[in-house]
VEXTIRO-282223 format. One record per atom (N, C-alpha, C): residue in one letter; z, x, y. Coordinates in steps of 0.05 Angstrom, whole numbers, padded with zeros to 5 digits, always signed. Each point is the difference from the previous one (the first is absolute). Example, Ala and Ser with C-alpha at 12.3 -4.5 7.8 and 13.67 -1.06 7.14 Angstrom:
REM VEXTIRO-282223
a+00156+00264-00114a+00000-00018+00024a+00000+00018+00024s-00014-00007+00021s+00001+00016+00024s+00014-00015+00022
END
This chain:
REM VEXTIRO-282223
m+00986-00097+00083m+00012-00015+00021m+00024+00014+00011q+00003+00001+00026q+00023+00014+00012q+00023-00020+00005y+00024+00008-00007y+00024-00015+00004y+00015+00011+00024l+00009-00018+00018l+00016+00008+00023l+00026-00015+00000l+00022+00015+00005l+00026-00013+00003l+00006+00000+00030a+00004-00025+00010a+00005-00004+00028a+00030+00004+00006s+00011+00022-00009s+00029+00006+00004s+00004+00029-00003q+00019+00011+00015q+00007+00028-00004q+00027+00003-00015s+00010-00023-00011s+00025+00001-00015s-00003+00017-00025p+00018+00020-00003p-00001+00017-00024p+00005-00017-00025r+00017-00020+00001r+00006-00017-00023r-00025-00015-00009r-00014-00012+00020r-00025-00015-00007r-00021+00019-00012q-00002+00024+00011q-00019+00019-00011q+00007+00007-00029e+00025+00004-00005e+00010+00007-00027e-00007-00023-00019l+00006-00025+00009l-00005-00023-00018l-00030-00006-00004l-00016+00003+00021l-00028-00005-00003l-00013+00021-00019s+00011+00024+00000s-00011+00021-00018s+00004-00007-00029l+00018-00019-00006l+00004-00008-00028l-00024-00016-00011i-00015-00013+00019i-00022-00016-00009i-00027+00008+00011v+00000+00015+00022v-00025+00010+00012v+00004+00031+00003p-00012+00015-00017p+00004+00029+00000p-00010+00014+00026e-00021-00011+00011e-00012+00013+00024e-00002-00020+00022f+00013+00005+00022f-00002-00017+00024f+00007+00017+00025h-00007-00010+00022h+00005+00013+00026h+00020-00017+00015v+00016+00013+00016v+00020-00014+00017v-00013-00003+00028c+00000-00025+00009c-00012-00006+00026c+00019-00020+00013p+00022+00009+00013p+00019-00019+00011p-00012-00018+00021a+00009-00025-00001a-00009-00020+00019a+00018+00000+00025d-00012-00003+00023d+00015-00002+00025d-00002-00029+00009i+00021-00015-00007i+00000-00028+00008i+00027-00007+00013d+00001-00023+00013d+00025-00010+00011d+00015-00013-00023e+00024+00009-00006e+00015-00010-00022e+00021-00020+00008q-00002-00010+00024q+00020-00020+00009q-00004-00026-00016l+00023-00012-00007l-00001-00025-00014l-00005-00023+00019c-00014-00020-00009c-00004-00024+00016c+00025-00017-00001p+00012-00006+00023p+00025-00015+00000p-00003-00027-00014g+00019-00006-00017g+00000-00025-00014g-00018-00002-00025a-00017+00020-00004a-00018-00001-00023a+00016+00007-00025p-00006-00013-00023p+00013+00007-00025p-00004+00029-00006l+00022+00014-00008l-00002+00028-00006l-00019+00006-00023e-00002-00018-00019e-00018+00004-00022e-00029+00002+00010n-00006-00017+00020n-00027+00001+00012n-00004+00025+00016e+00020+00008+00014e-00002+00024+00017e-00005+00025-00015v+00014+00004-00023v-00004+00025-00015v-00029+00001-00011v-00011-00022-00007v-00028+00000-00010v-00019+00004+00024r+00006-00013+00023r-00017+00003+00024r-00001+00030+00008l+00023+00013+00000l+00001+00028+00008l-00015+00018-00020a+00003-00005-00025a-00015+00015-00020a-00030-00003+00004a-00009-00025+00004a-00028-00006+00005a-00010+00013+00025a+00016-00001+00021a-00008+00012+00026a-00004+00031-00003k+00017+00012-00016k-00003+00029-00004k-00026+00006-00015a-00005-00016-00021a-00025+00004-00016a-00024-00005+00017q+00001-00022+00016q-00023-00007+00017q-00006+00021+00021a+00021+00012+00012a-00004+00020+00020a-00014+00025-00012v+00007+00008-00024v-00013+00023-00012v-00028-00008-00011a-00002-00023-00011a-00027-00009-00010a-00021-00002+00022a+00009-00006+00024a-00019-00002+00022a-00012+00027+00006l+00014+00022-00006l-00010+00027+00004l-00014+00011-00024h+00006-00012-00024h-00011+00010-00025h-00009-00024-00017p-00022-00013+00008p-00008-00026-00013p-00008+00003-00029d-00008+00024-00009d-00009+00004-00028d+00023+00008-00019a+00024+00004+00011a+00022+00008-00017a+00016-00024-00011i+00016+00005-00020i+00020-00019-00009i+00025+00007+00015v+00010-00018+00016v+00023+00006+00017v+00024-00016-00009i+00023+00014-00002i+00025-00012-00009i+00021+00002+00022g+00011-00023+00008g+00022+00000+00020g+00024-00012-00012s+00024+00007+00010s+00024-00011-00011s+00022-00001+00022d+00019-00018-00003d+00022-00002+00018d+00024-00011-00016t+00024+00010+00006t+00024-00007-00014t+00022-00008+00019m+00014-00022-00005m+00022-00008+00016m+00024-00006-00018v+00024+00008+00010v+00025-00008-00013v+00010-00024+00017t+00007-00022-00014t+00009-00024+00014t+00026-00010-00011i+00017-00010+00017i+00024-00013-00008i+00008-00020+00022d+00008-00024-00009d+00008-00021+00019d-00022-00006+00020g-00026+00002-00009g-00022-00006+00017g-00007+00022+00021e+00014+00023-00002e-00004+00022+00019e-00015+00022-00014a-00020+00011+00014a-00015+00023-00011a+00015+00025+00009l+00006+00017-00019l+00014+00025+00006l-00021+00022-00001g-00008+00010+00023g-00020+00021+00001g+00014+00027-00003k-00012+00021+00010k+00012+00026+00000k+00023+00000+00021p+00023+00011-00006p+00022-00001+00019p-00007+00017+00025e+00011-00009+00022e-00005+00015+00025e+00016+00026+00001d+00024+00000-00013d+00017+00023+00000d+00021-00003-00022a+00019+00018-00002a+00020-00001-00021a+00017-00025+00001a+00007-00009+00024a+00016-00024+00003a-00015-00024-00010d-00026-00002+00005d-00016-00022-00009d-00002+00001-00031a-00003+00024-00011a-00002+00003-00029a+00027-00010-00013a+00022+00007+00012a+00026-00009-00010a+00002-00030+00001r-00010-00012+00021r+00001-00029+00003r-00016-00013-00023m-00024+00011-00005m-00017-00011-00021m+00013+00003-00028l+00011+00023-00005l+00012+00005-00026l+00025-00018-00004r+00015-00004+00021r+00023-00019-00002r-00010-00028-00006l-00022-00008+00013l-00012-00026-00004l-00009-00004-00029l-00011+00021-00012l-00011-00001-00027l+00022+00003-00022s+00022+00012+00008s+00021+00007-00019s+00010-00024-00016g+00000+00002-00026g+00010-00021-00018g-00017-00025-00001r-00024+00001+00010r-00017-00024+00002r-00027+00005-00011t-00015-00022-00004t-00028+00001-00009t-00018-00005+00024h-00020+00017+00003h-00020-00004+00021h-00028+00000-00012k-00019-00005+00016k-00028+00000-00009k-00015+00023+00012v-00017+00011-00016v-00019+00020+00010v-00028-00012-00003l-00013-00004+00023l-00027-00012+00001l-00020+00023+00003t-00019+00001-00018t-00022+00020+00003t-00026-00015-00001g-00015+00005+00021g-00027-00010+00002g-00020+00023-00004a-00021-00006-00014a-00021+00020-00004a-00027-00014+00005a-00019+00016+00009a-00027-00011+00006a-00020+00020-00009v-00022-00010-00012v-00022+00016-00009v-00025-00011+00012i-00015+00017+00013i-00027-00007+00010i-00020+00015-00016q-00016-00015-00015q-00020+00012-00018q-00026-00016+00004n-00022+00014+00006n-00026-00013+00004n+00003-00023+00021g+00015+00005+00021g+00003-00019+00022g+00018-00024-00006t+00012+00000-00024t+00018-00023-00008t+00029+00009+00001l+00016-00016+00013l+00029+00005+00002l+00015-00016-00021q+00017+00014-00016q+00018-00012-00019q+00028+00009+00007t+00019-00019-00002t+00027+00007+00008t+00020-00006-00023i+00022+00013+00002i+00022-00002-00020i+00026-00004+00016l+00017-00018-00010l+00027-00002+00009l+00018+00003-00023n+00018+00020+00001n+00020+00004-00021n+00028-00004+00012i+00016-00015-00013i+00028-00004+00009i+00019+00009-00022t+00016+00019+00006t+00019+00011-00020t+00028-00003+00012e+00019-00010-00017e+00027-00002+00008e+00016+00025-00008v+00015+00011+00019v+00016+00024-00005v+00029-00007+00006t+00017+00007-00018t+00029-00004+00003t+00014+00026+00003f+00016+00002+00022f+00016+00024+00005f+00028-00002-00011r+00011+00022-00008r+00029+00001-00006r+00014-00004+00027t+00026-00006-00002t+00017+00000+00024t+00004+00029+00008l-00007+00006+00024l+00001+00028+00010l+00025+00004+00017s+00013+00023-00004s+00023+00007+00017s-00011+00012+00026a+00017+00001+00020a-00008+00012+00026a-00007+00029-00004s+00015+00014-00018s-00005+00028-00004s-00027+00005-00014e-00007-00018-00019e-00026+00002-00013e-00023-00004+00020i+00003-00019+00018i-00020-00005+00021i-00003+00024+00017t+00022+00011+00009t+00000+00024+00018t-00013+00024-00014a+00007+00004-00025a-00011+00022-00015a-00030-00003-00004y-00009-00024-00006y-00028-00005-00005y-00016+00004+00026i+00011-00010+00022i-00014+00004+00026i-00002+00030+00007a+00021+00015-00007a+00000+00029+00006a-00022+00015-00015t-00011-00011-00021t-00023+00012-00014t-00025-00001+00017g-00001-00018+00019g-00024-00004+00017g-00020-00019-00012e+00002-00005-00026e-00020-00017-00014e-00003-00028+00012p+00022-00013+00007p-00003-00028+00009p-00016-00003+00027l-00002+00021+00015l-00010-00003+00027l-00030-00005+00002d-00015+00005-00022d-00029-00006+00001d-00008-00020-00022k+00019-00016-00008k-00006-00020-00021k+00007-00028+00010a-00018-00018-00007a+00005-00029+00006a+00026-00008-00014g+00017-00013+00014g+00025-00009-00012g+00021+00022-00003a-00007+00024+00009a+00018+00023+00001a+00007+00011-00028y-00019-00004-00020y+00005+00013-00026y-00026+00005-00014g+00001+00019-00018g-00023+00006-00017g+00010-00003-00029i-00011-00019-00014i+00008-00005-00028i-00007+00023-00018q-00020+00015+00007q-00010+00022-00017q+00014+00027+00007g+00017+00000+00020g+00013+00024+00008g+00030-00001-00003r+00014+00011+00021r+00029+00000-00001r+00012-00028+00003g-00016-00019+00007g+00009-00028+00001g+00002-00013-00027a-00009+00013-00021a+00000-00012-00027a+00028-00010-00008p+00021+00015+00005p+00027-00009-00009p+00010-00025+00015l-00013-00007+00022l+00009-00023+00015l-00009-00026-00014v-00021+00002-00016v-00013-00023-00013v+00013-00007-00026k+00010-00024-00002k+00012-00010-00025k-00021-00010-00019g-00021-00012+00011g-00022-00010-00017g-00023-00011+00017i-00022-00004-00014i-00023-00013+00013i-00012-00021-00018c-00013-00019+00013c-00015-00021-00015c-00028+00000+00012g-00018+00013-00014g-00027+00002+00011g-00012+00028-00005d-00017+00008+00019d-00016+00024-00003d+00012+00024+00015y+00010+00019-00015y+00012+00024+00011y-00019+00015+00019y-00025+00002-00008y-00020+00015+00016y-00005-00014+00027s+00002-00027+00000s-00004-00014+00026s+00023+00006+00019v+00024+00004-00011v+00023+00007+00017v-00005+00028+00012m-00013+00017-00015m-00008+00027+00010m-00022-00002+00021g-00016-00022-00001g-00021-00003+00020g-00028-00008-00009l-00004-00002-00026l-00027-00007-00009l+00001-00014-00027p-00011-00025-00002p+00001-00015-00025p-00022+00011-00019v+00007+00021-00015v-00019+00015-00016v-00015-00017-00020a+00014-00016-00016a-00014-00016-00020a-00019-00020+00012q+00009-00015+00020q-00017-00019+00013q-00024+00013+00013l+00004+00023+00013l-00022+00014+00012l-00020+00010-00021y+00010+00010-00022y-00017+00008-00022y-00019-00022-00009e+00012-00024-00002e-00016-00023-00009e-00022-00007+00020i+00006+00002+00026i-00021-00006+00020i-00022+00021+00000l+00008+00025-00004l-00020+00021+00001l-00016+00001-00026c+00009-00013-00021c-00015-00002-00026c-00006+00028-00010l+00020+00017+00000l-00005+00028-00010l+00002+00002-00030
END
């Protein structure tokens, strides 16, 4: 059976390789706009499923895995920052506070869709303006939801987590493993 990952994220590829040694990357081309007023928990699962469905439509005999991750605080979804100023705004918002990372995953296997929702709480240290500026200067925050990567140079920003570390990186490895029955 062929496994397909409906994402070109290097992190998701790295994580999927922990449980599926051989797979192909087949990025989904979908509209990732959020539905206004819809619960963010539902949206992250909807987007993961849409990615998997788009790829499964082209490869009906494969096992297709889609995923989506959102950083949320005060009911706001923090996507990838538009620029350095937006990244600084997000990091100031997260500084010294606990936020949620929502990760949705979807598996289409033999025409059946199964979904996962993982919610992990992440607490940041209180960050100084110079720490925020230095972190943004690395370039790392500019392509990460919520303007940080827990697995990279953003690690020192994180005081603690309650939940699944791998879901914060972008893929709920243990839950996905259980669905795939490997």
